[in-house]
Every structure is written in C-alpha cells, then in structure tokens.
C-alpha positions as CSV (number, residue, x, y, z in Angstrom):
1,X,-16.9,-1.7,-1.8
2,X,-15.1,1.7,-1.3
3,X,-13.6,2.5,2.0
4,X,-15.4,4.5,4.6
5,X,-13.0,7.2,3.7
6,X,-14.4,7.9,0.4
7,X,-17.3,10.0,1.9
8,X,-14.9,12.7,2.7
9,X,-13.0,13.0,-0.6
10,X,-13.3,16.2,-2.2
11,X,-13.9,16.9,-5.9
12,X,-10.3,18.1,-6.8
13,X,-10.2,19.1,-10.3
14,X,-6.7,19.1,-11.7
15,X,-6.0,19.1,-15.4
16,X,-4.7,16.5,-17.8
17,X,-1.3,16.5,-19.4
18,X,-2.0,17.6,-23.0
19,X,1.4,19.2,-24.2
20,X,5.0,19.1,-23.6
21,X,6.3,20.3,-20.3
22,X,9.7,20.9,-18.8
23,X,10.2,20.6,-15.0
24,X,13.4,20.3,-12.8
25,X,11.7,17.6,-10.8
26,X,8.8,15.3,-11.7
27,X,6.7,13.5,-9.0
28,X,5.2,10.3,-10.4
29,X,2.1,9.5,-8.1
30,X,-0.5,11.6,-6.3
31,X,-1.0,9.2,-3.3
32,X,0.4,10.0,0.1
33,X,4.2,9.9,-0.5
34,X,3.6,12.0,-3.7
35,X,1.5,14.7,-2.0
36,X,3.9,14.8,0.9
37,X,6.8,15.1,-1.6
38,X,5.0,18.0,-3.3
39,X,4.4,19.7,0.0
40,X,8.1,19.4,1.0
41,X,9.2,20.8,-2.4
42,X,6.9,23.8,-2.2
43,X,7.9,24.6,1.4
44,X,11.4,24.9,-0.1
45,X,10.3,26.9,-3.0
46,X,11.4,24.4,-5.6
47,X,9.6,23.9,-8.9
48,X,8.2,20.7,-9.9
49,X,5.2,18.8,-11.6
50,X,3.2,16.0,-10.0
51,X,1.4,13.5,-12.3
52,X,-1.1,11.0,-11.1
53,X,-2.5,8.1,-13.4
54,X,-6.0,8.7,-12.2
55,X,-7.2,11.0,-9.3
56,X,-5.1,12.1,-6.6
57,X,-5.3,10.1,-3.3
58,X,-7.7,7.6,-5.0
59,X,-5.4,4.7,-5.0
60,X,-3.7,2.5,-2.1
61,X,-3.9,5.6,0.1
62,X,-7.7,5.6,0.2
63,X,-7.5,2.1,1.7
64,X,-5.5,2.5,4.7
65,X,-6.6,2.4,8.5
66,X,-4.6,5.4,9.4
67,X,-3.0,4.2,12.5
68,X,-0.3,6.7,12.8
69,X,2.3,4.8,15.1
70,X,5.7,3.4,15.6
71,X,4.3,0.2,16.9
72,X,5.1,-1.8,13.8
73,X,4.0,-5.4,15.0
74,X,6.9,-7.8,14.9
75,X,8.9,-5.8,12.3
76,X,11.5,-4.6,14.5
77,X,12.5,-8.2,15.5
78,X,12.7,-9.1,11.8
79,X,14.9,-6.2,11.0
80,X,17.1,-7.0,14.1
81,X,17.3,-10.6,12.8
82,X,18.2,-9.8,9.1
83,X,20.4,-6.6,9.6
84,X,21.5,-6.3,13.3
85,X,20.5,-4.4,16.4
86,X,21.8,-1.1,14.8
87,X,19.7,-1.2,11.9
88,X,16.6,-2.0,14.0
89,X,17.2,1.0,16.2
90,X,18.0,3.0,13.2
91,X,14.5,2.2,11.8
92,X,12.9,3.0,15.1
93,X,14.5,6.3,15.0
94,X,13.1,7.0,11.5
95,X,9.5,6.3,12.7
96,X,9.7,8.5,15.6
97,X,11.0,11.4,13.4
98,X,8.2,10.5,11.0
99,X,5.6,10.7,13.6
100,X,6.9,14.1,15.0
101,X,7.0,15.4,11.4
102,X,3.2,14.3,10.7
103,X,2.3,16.0,14.1
104,X,4.3,19.2,13.1
105,X,2.5,19.5,9.7
106,X,-0.9,19.1,11.2
107,X,-0.1,21.9,13.7
108,X,1.7,24.4,11.3
109,X,-1.1,24.0,8.6
110,X,-3.9,23.8,11.1
111,X,-5.3,20.8,9.4
112,X,-8.7,19.4,10.8
113,X,-8.6,15.9,10.3
114,X,-10.1,14.2,13.2
115,X,-6.6,13.9,14.8
116,X,-6.7,11.8,18.2
117,X,-3.5,11.2,20.1
118,X,-3.9,7.9,21.9
119,X,-1.8,4.6,22.6
120,X,-1.1,1.7,20.4
121,X,-1.2,-1.6,22.2
122,X,0.5,-4.7,20.8
123,X,-0.5,-7.8,22.3
124,X,-0.4,-11.8,22.1
125,X,-1.7,-14.9,23.8
126,X,0.0,-17.7,21.8
127,X,3.4,-18.9,23.2
128,X,5.4,-18.1,20.0
129,X,4.0,-14.7,19.8
130,X,4.5,-14.0,23.4
131,X,8.2,-14.6,23.0
132,X,8.2,-12.1,20.1
133,X,6.6,-9.7,22.4
134,X,9.1,-10.1,25.1
135,X,12.0,-9.7,22.5
136,X,10.2,-6.6,21.1
137,X,10.1,-5.0,24.6
138,X,14.1,-5.7,25.0
139,X,14.8,-4.1,21.6
140,X,12.6,-1.1,21.7
141,X,12.3,0.0,25.4
142,X,15.9,1.5,25.5
143,X,15.0,4.0,22.9
144,X,11.3,4.5,23.6
145,X,9.9,3.9,26.9
146,X,7.3,1.0,26.9
147,X,4.6,-0.2,29.4
148,X,3.9,-3.8,30.0
149,X,0.2,-4.5,30.7
150,X,-2.1,-7.5,31.2
151,X,-5.1,-7.2,28.8
152,X,-7.7,-9.5,27.6
153,X,-9.8,-6.9,25.9
154,X,-10.8,-6.5,23.1
155,X,-8.8,-9.0,21.3
156,X,-8.2,-11.3,24.2
157,X,-4.5,-10.7,24.6
158,X,-2.7,-12.3,27.7
159,X,0.3,-9.8,27.5
160,X,0.6,-6.5,25.8
161,X,3.0,-3.7,25.3
162,X,1.7,0.1,25.2
163,X,3.2,2.7,22.9
164,X,2.0,6.0,24.1
165,X,1.3,9.3,22.2
166,X,0.7,7.7,18.9
167,X,-2.3,8.8,16.8
168,X,-5.3,8.2,14.5
169,X,-6.6,10.5,11.9
170,X,-9.1,10.6,9.0
171,X,-6.3,10.3,6.1
172,X,-8.4,11.9,3.4
173,X,-9.3,14.8,5.6
174,X,-5.6,15.3,6.4
175,X,-4.4,15.0,2.6
176,X,-7.3,17.2,1.6
177,X,-5.8,19.8,3.9
178,X,-2.2,19.3,2.4
179,X,-3.7,19.6,-1.2
180,X,-5.3,22.8,-0.2
181,X,-1.9,24.1,0.5
182,X,-0.5,23.0,-2.7
183,X,-3.5,24.4,-4.6
184,X,-3.3,27.8,-3.0
185,X,0.5,28.0,-3.8
186,X,-0.6,27.3,-7.6
187,X,1.4,24.2,-7.6
188,X,1.4,22.0,-10.9
189,X,-0.7,18.9,-10.4
190,X,-2.1,16.9,-13.1
191,X,-4.6,13.9,-13.0
192,X,-5.7,11.2,-15.5
193,X,-2.2,11.4,-16.9
194,X,-0.5,8.1,-17.0
195,X,3.3,7.7,-17.3
196,X,3.8,5.0,-19.9
197,X,7.5,5.1,-20.7
198,X,10.7,6.8,-19.2
199,X,13.5,7.5,-21.5
200,X,17.0,8.4,-20.1
201,X,18.5,11.3,-22.2
202,X,21.4,13.6,-21.8
203,X,21.1,15.4,-18.7
204,X,17.7,13.9,-17.4
205,X,14.8,12.2,-18.7
206,X,12.1,12.1,-21.3
207,X,8.8,11.0,-19.6
208,X,6.1,9.9,-22.0
209,X,2.4,10.4,-20.8
210,X,-0.5,8.4,-22.1
211,X,2.0,7.3,-25.0
212,X,1.8,10.8,-26.6
213,X,3.0,13.9,-24.6
214,X,6.5,14.5,-23.2
215,X,7.6,15.8,-19.9
216,X,11.3,16.7,-19.9
217,X,12.9,16.6,-16.5
218,X,16.2,16.5,-14.7
219,X,15.0,14.4,-11.6
220,X,12.2,12.0,-10.9
221,X,10.6,11.0,-7.6
222,X,8.8,7.8,-8.3
223,X,6.4,7.7,-5.3
224,X,3.9,5.2,-7.0
225,X,2.6,2.1,-5.0
226,X,4.8,-0.3,-6.8
227,X,7.9,0.4,-9.4
228,X,6.3,0.0,-12.8
229,X,9.7,0.1,-14.7
230,X,11.2,-3.6,-15.1
231,X,14.8,-2.6,-14.5
232,X,16.7,-3.5,-11.4
233,X,14.6,-6.6,-10.6
234,X,12.3,-4.9,-8.1
235,X,9.8,-7.6,-8.9
236,X,12.0,-10.1,-7.3
237,X,12.8,-7.8,-4.2
238,X,9.3,-7.0,-3.2
239,X,5.7,-8.6,-3.3
240,X,2.3,-7.2,-2.5
241,X,0.2,-8.2,0.5
242,X,-3.4,-8.0,0.6
243,X,-5.3,-7.2,3.7
244,X,-9.0,-6.6,4.4
245,X,-10.9,-4.0,6.5
246,X,-14.3,-3.8,7.9
247,X,-16.1,-0.7,9.6
248,X,-18.8,-1.8,12.1
249,X,-21.3,0.0,14.2
250,X,-20.7,-1.0,18.0
251,X,-21.3,0.2,21.6
252,X,-17.8,-0.9,22.5
253,X,-15.5,2.1,23.6
254,X,-11.7,1.7,22.9
255,X,-9.1,3.4,25.0
256,X,-6.4,2.7,22.4
257,X,-5.6,1.2,19.0
258,X,-4.8,-2.7,19.1
259,X,-2.7,-5.0,17.2
260,X,-2.7,-8.7,17.9
261,X,0.3,-10.8,16.8
262,X,-1.5,-14.0,17.2
263,X,-2.5,-15.4,13.6
264,X,-4.5,-14.7,11.5
265,X,-3.3,-10.9,12.8
266,X,-5.7,-8.3,13.5
267,X,-5.7,-4.4,14.1
268,X,-8.5,-2.5,15.6
269,X,-9.1,1.2,15.8
270,X,-11.7,3.8,16.6
271,X,-13.4,5.6,13.6
272,X,-15.8,7.7,15.3
273,X,-18.0,7.6,18.7
274,X,-20.2,4.7,17.0
275,X,-18.0,3.1,14.6
276,X,-14.9,0.9,14.7
277,X,-12.5,-0.5,12.1
278,X,-11.0,-3.8,12.0
279,X,-8.3,-5.0,9.4
280,X,-6.3,-8.3,8.9
281,X,-6.4,-11.6,7.3
282,X,-3.3,-10.5,5.5
283,X,-1.9,-12.9,2.5
284,X,0.6,-12.8,-0.4
285,X,-1.6,-11.1,-3.1
286,X,-2.7,-13.5,-5.8
287,X,-2.0,-16.6,-3.7
288,X,-5.2,-16.9,-1.9
289,X,-8.5,-17.4,-4.0
290,X,-10.7,-18.0,-1.1
291,X,-11.3,-14.1,-0.3
292,X,-14.8,-14.9,1.4
293,X,-13.0,-16.5,4.2
294,X,-10.8,-13.6,4.7
295,X,-13.8,-11.5,5.3
296,X,-15.3,-14.2,7.4
297,X,-12.4,-14.2,9.7
298,X,-12.9,-10.5,10.5
299,X,-16.6,-10.9,10.7
300,X,-16.1,-13.7,13.4
301,X,-13.6,-11.4,15.2
302,X,-16.2,-8.6,15.2
303,X,-19.0,-10.8,16.8
304,X,-16.5,-11.8,19.5
305,X,-15.8,-8.1,20.3
306,X,-19.8,-7.2,20.0
307,X,-22.4,-9.5,19.3
308,X,-24.6,-6.7,18.4
309,X,-22.2,-5.1,16.1
310,X,-23.7,-4.0,12.6
311,X,-21.1,-4.0,9.7
312,X,-21.4,-1.1,7.2
313,X,-18.2,-1.2,5.0
314,X,-15.8,-3.6,3.6
315,X,-13.0,-3.2,1.3
316,X,-9.4,-4.6,0.6
317,X,-6.1,-2.9,0.5
318,X,-2.7,-3.7,-0.8
319,X,0.7,-3.0,0.7
320,X,4.2,-3.2,-0.8
321,X,6.4,-5.6,1.1
322,X,10.2,-5.6,0.4
323,X,11.9,-9.1,1.1
324,X,14.5,-7.6,3.5
325,X,12.0,-5.7,5.6
326,X,13.2,-2.3,4.8
327,X,11.9,0.4,2.6
328,X,13.2,1.5,-0.7
329,X,14.4,5.2,-0.3
330,X,16.9,6.5,-2.7
331,X,18.3,6.0,-6.3
332,X,16.3,3.7,-8.4
333,X,19.4,2.1,-9.6
334,X,23.1,2.6,-10.5
335,X,22.0,3.5,-14.0
336,X,19.3,5.7,-12.7
337,X,20.7,7.8,-9.9
338,X,18.3,10.6,-10.8
339,X,15.1,8.7,-10.4
340,X,14.5,8.6,-6.5
341,X,12.2,5.6,-5.4
342,X,10.2,6.0,-2.2
343,X,8.2,3.0,-1.5
344,X,7.9,-0.4,0.2
345,X,6.6,0.8,3.6
346,X,4.9,-2.5,4.3
347,X,2.0,-2.1,6.6
348,X,3.3,1.4,8.0
349,X,2.9,4.0,5.3
350,X,2.2,7.1,7.3
351,X,5.4,7.1,9.5
352,X,7.5,5.9,6.8
353,X,6.3,8.3,4.4
354,X,6.7,11.2,6.6
355,X,10.3,10.2,7.7
356,X,11.0,9.9,4.0
357,X,9.8,13.1,2.9
358,X,11.1,15.2,5.8
359,X,14.6,14.2,4.3
360,X,13.8,14.7,0.8
361,X,16.4,17.5,0.0
362,X,19.1,15.1,1.2
363,X,17.7,12.4,-0.9
364,X,17.6,14.5,-4.0
365,X,21.2,15.4,-3.4
366,X,22.2,11.8,-3.0
367,X,23.7,12.7,0.6
368,X,21.0,10.3,2.3
369,X,22.4,6.8,2.7
370,X,19.8,4.3,1.6
371,X,19.8,0.4,2.4
372,X,20.9,-1.7,-0.8
373,X,19.3,-5.1,-1.1
374,X,21.5,-8.0,-2.1
375,X,19.4,-10.7,-3.5
376,X,22.2,-13.4,-3.0
377,X,22.4,-12.6,0.7
378,X,18.1,-12.8,0.6
379,X,18.5,-16.0,-1.4
380,X,15.7,-18.1,0.4
381,X,13.3,-15.3,0.0
382,X,14.4,-14.6,-3.6
383,X,13.9,-18.2,-4.5
384,X,10.3,-18.0,-3.0
385,X,9.7,-15.0,-5.1
386,X,10.8,-16.8,-8.2
387,X,8.8,-19.9,-7.4
388,X,5.6,-17.7,-7.1
389,X,6.4,-16.1,-10.4
390,X,7.0,-19.4,-12.0
391,X,3.6,-20.5,-10.6
392,X,1.8,-17.5,-12.2
393,X,3.9,-17.5,-15.3
394,X,3.8,-21.2,-16.4
395,X,2.3,-23.9,-13.9
396,X,-1.1,-22.3,-13.3
397,X,-1.6,-21.8,-17.3
398,X,-0.6,-25.5,-17.8
399,X,-3.1,-26.6,-15.2
400,X,-5.9,-24.5,-16.2
401,X,-9.2,-26.5,-16.5
402,X,-11.7,-26.1,-19.4
403,X,-15.1,-24.3,-18.6
404,X,-18.3,-23.4,-20.1
405,X,-19.3,-19.8,-20.3
406,X,-23.2,-20.4,-19.7
407,X,-21.9,-22.1,-16.3
408,X,-20.9,-18.7,-15.0
409,X,-23.3,-17.1,-12.7
410,X,-24.3,-13.5,-13.1
411,X,-21.8,-10.8,-12.0
412,X,-19.2,-13.6,-11.8
413,X,-15.8,-14.3,-13.3
414,X,-13.5,-17.2,-13.7
415,X,-10.2,-18.1,-15.3
416,X,-10.8,-21.0,-17.8
417,X,-9.5,-22.8,-20.8
418,X,-12.0,-22.0,-23.6
419,X,-11.6,-22.8,-27.3
420,X,-8.1,-23.6,-26.8
421,X,-7.1,-20.4,-25.0
422,X,-6.3,-19.5,-21.3
423,X,-8.9,-16.8,-20.8
424,X,-10.7,-14.7,-18.1
425,X,-14.5,-14.6,-18.5
426,X,-16.7,-12.3,-16.6
427,X,-20.6,-12.6,-17.1
428,X,-22.2,-9.4,-16.7
429,X,-25.9,-10.5,-17.4
430,X,-27.8,-13.1,-19.2
431,X,-26.4,-12.3,-22.4
432,X,-23.3,-10.2,-22.0
433,X,-19.8,-11.6,-21.5
434,X,-16.3,-9.8,-21.1
435,X,-13.5,-12.0,-22.3
436,X,-10.0,-11.2,-21.7
437,X,-6.6,-12.9,-22.4
438,X,-5.3,-14.6,-19.1
439,X,-2.3,-12.3,-19.2
440,X,-1.4,-9.5,-16.7
441,X,-0.1,-6.5,-18.6
442,X,2.8,-6.3,-16.1
443,X,4.9,-9.5,-16.8
444,X,2.3,-11.8,-18.3
445,X,1.4,-13.8,-15.3
446,X,-2.2,-15.4,-15.1
447,X,-5.0,-13.9,-12.9
448,X,-7.4,-15.2,-10.3
449,X,-11.1,-13.9,-9.6
450,X,-11.9,-12.3,-6.4
451,X,-15.7,-12.7,-6.2
452,X,-16.3,-10.6,-3.1
453,X,-14.8,-7.4,-4.4
454,X,-15.4,-8.4,-8.0
455,X,-11.8,-7.9,-9.3
456,X,-9.1,-9.9,-11.3
457,X,-5.9,-10.3,-9.3
458,X,-2.4,-11.0,-10.8
459,X,-0.9,-14.3,-9.2
460,X,2.6,-12.8,-9.2
461,X,3.1,-9.1,-8.3
462,X,-0.4,-8.1,-7.3
463,X,-1.9,-5.9,-10.3
464,X,-5.5,-5.7,-9.7
465,X,-7.9,-5.1,-12.3
466,X,-11.8,-4.3,-12.3
467,X,-14.1,-6.8,-13.9
468,X,-14.0,-4.7,-17.1
469,X,-10.2,-5.1,-17.2
470,X,-9.2,-1.8,-16.3
471,X,-6.2,-1.3,-13.7
472,X,-7.1,-0.6,-10.1
473,X,-3.8,-1.0,-8.5
474,X,-0.3,-1.3,-10.2
475,X,2.5,-2.3,-11.2
476,X,0.4,-3.1,-14.3
477,X,-0.5,0.1,-16.2
478,X,-2.3,-1.2,-19.2
479,X,-5.7,-2.8,-19.3
480,X,-6.2,-6.4,-19.9
481,X,-6.5,-7.5,-23.6
482,X,-10.1,-7.9,-24.7
483,X,-11.2,-11.0,-26.5
484,X,-14.1,-10.5,-29.1
C-alpha cells in the first residue's frame, strides 16, 4: 500500500531526456537530497540538470515519517564508541545546523507544509536501554540542553529525554513547495530518465541515460538512495534496513514525538488531529521473510496505545545504513573526485540532507572534509556484510527447494527450484504466471517474496522489485529477467 503522503503528491510533469545535453553539474536522483541540492545550486545561480529515473519525490522520500529531529535514538553513542567523543559532537553540530537550515527554508520560501514545532522524547524501560539513555544524556547535554522526564505514556517508558524545538511536517507538501521554486526559476529537471552508465572522460563524465542518450558534465552529485556504481565497494560499506509504518485513527493526543529504544524499536508522531503514525520493526532488508509479523508487532503496539484505533494505511520504507554509522558526504572515490556522493543517512534523512546540502558549495570545491571508511578497521562489520552476501549469492540458491506452480495461491509469489532452475514465480490469477530468473540485477543475489506488500526483495543489498519484476528501490536499475 502507498504511504499516507501520496494523497498530497502533485502531478508534476517534467520531460524525459531525449537528446544529448551538456551541463556543468548533473544531479542524479530526484528525492529529498536531489531536490535540496537543486535548490541550493539555483540559489547560488549555478547551472545544472537534475535527472530522476522515475517520478520526482516518489521513491524512498515518500515513505518517510518526517520527524525533523536531532534526537537520533542511540546513534550518538554508537558514533562515540566507533570514532570518539569529538566525532559524536561534530555529528550533533551537523544535525543542529541541518534543523536550523530546514526551518530557514520554510520561512524564506513561505512553504505551507503542516509544520509544527514540538519536542521529541526518547525513552526506555529495559535495563540495557536505560543505560544507553543515561550515556546519551551525558554525551549530548553539554551541547544541547536536555530534560530528564519520567514517562509511561504512550509507549510505556520509565525514563525519557526530551529534545525541545524539534519538528514534524508533511514531507510531500514541503518538497512540493521547493519544486515550485525550481519550476518558477526554469530549472532543468527530467523524469523517467534512468542513468544506466557513467563513463569517465577527459575533463568530466559522459553519462548515459536509458542506454541511449548522453549527458556530458564536469561534476556529478549522486543523490540517489543507494550508489548504483560497483566501484569502491559501497555494497560492503553499507546495507539497507527495512522499516514499517502504519497510520491509524485515534482519539489519543500526543504532546510530542516519541522514540522507544526498547526492542523492537518504535517511533510515534501525530499526522493530524485524528490520525497518528507509528513505525518500527526494523530489520536488515532481505533477511526477514516473515513480513506479516513485522506489521503485527506494530498492530499490537497500536492496540496498547488505543484499543479503539482504526488502521487506515500501512507501508514499508528503506534506509541506507553505513557500517561506520556516519553518512557518505564527499567524493565517490580517489578515482572519481568529481562525483559527489551524498547518502547513507540511516533513519534521519531530513536533518542530514539539509546539513549536507547547506554545505554543497564547499563539497563541490572539495573543501569539505568527509569521513573516510577503512574496511580493515571495521573488519567485524565488513565480514558480516560478506557473509550476508555469500548467503544471497550462493548458499540460499544451493538450498532452494523444488516447487509446483499450481500450488501457488492467487496473487502470491515464491522462490522455487523448477525444471532445474532457480526461479521466482508469481501467480496473478488462475491461469497467468510471471516467471523470472532468481537473480537480482545489481549483483546476482537471490530474492525472497514479501507477501504483504507483494514485492520481491534482494537478500543482499536490498533492491526491491514489484511483482512484475520492475525496480521499485535500487541499487538495481534493470528489471528482473523474465522467463517465458
């Protein structure tokens, strides 16, 4: 099911790339980061082209819960553990600046997006999580004043920390407002224009769109959800995390946004005066085939909050998670210094995207110091990623069980061994089947079927395809190979 935000999606009509173009800067990706990058460039009167593979702001951005907050759960503790207290404080400062820049844009552009300034409350009840909460207070309080509060509502938390002056918005209304600014400035934006290859040439890059048209550019801002180029081992430096969201009618009124550190981790916010949003049940994308249970956990929590609640929407979202807990902001690699990668925001895209794009000129001039990830230093995390990939590439295929097509229920899919091949089978109705090779178009990993959302999910790097094999979320860019 589509997210609740889709009802506010405007029918922007941008052209498709149909001929060769030149631009000094090319933005790849029309989600939150891409649109903000375009906004920053036009504000500084810099020429650019933005290309989006599908429709702008229809990808990962449309699945957000849009808590605009510096209260990034236990992340500060993880950064302090892996990189030291200075890096944790630097990350906090970046988030504070991102939140301030976000508020500045709303005010300066007079964007109507259901903006409400309110607190975010992080809480816990379990002993282990309460210790994390105490450590979080000691880490953050010197730089941002926190309040310790006792709270058992609505997520039944014993102790909590309150972050004041945070925000919630309607993310689509907000981005509609920025797109309107770009359209009024006659910025070049193209939709349904899939980048299929990037070639390094003298003085820049030759970017191939839809395997046909060229865009020649000096610099690239890669603001897509997950890097689709295989160079520099990004598939080993980050993974995708799935989370689930439900909107429900309720008479309960919240005084803040809430985050529970207790497993399986929940976050709760107001949508409007009659509706709340709850998210959580996070897991490594492709590692959990029991998606019904993920939604069931949210349903149980909803009933704990309000027995009379009525669920109206449910959807899933994906987040890119760097194994070193810090976003990728800077040159793609030593070889590709003029490709700027901006991604890996984990669960906190809004403050990170605003923080990054507010410094876009420095990033483009290579005067912004970015964090470099050394896989040797992150050996345990790296080995876990390799193990996960080996399972998707080899082990799961060897262990595939034989199946019979007629055993499939209508509107259901399954990965099976059939006539000597590992295949993906989807049964649309009594007679019609759609069969595909069990091979993700990103790196060849096997896939699993999500029977709730009716999608195919890569076991390795999180590419998600619809039931007919078309890409919904990258890094894969091509559809699954159909078997006749």
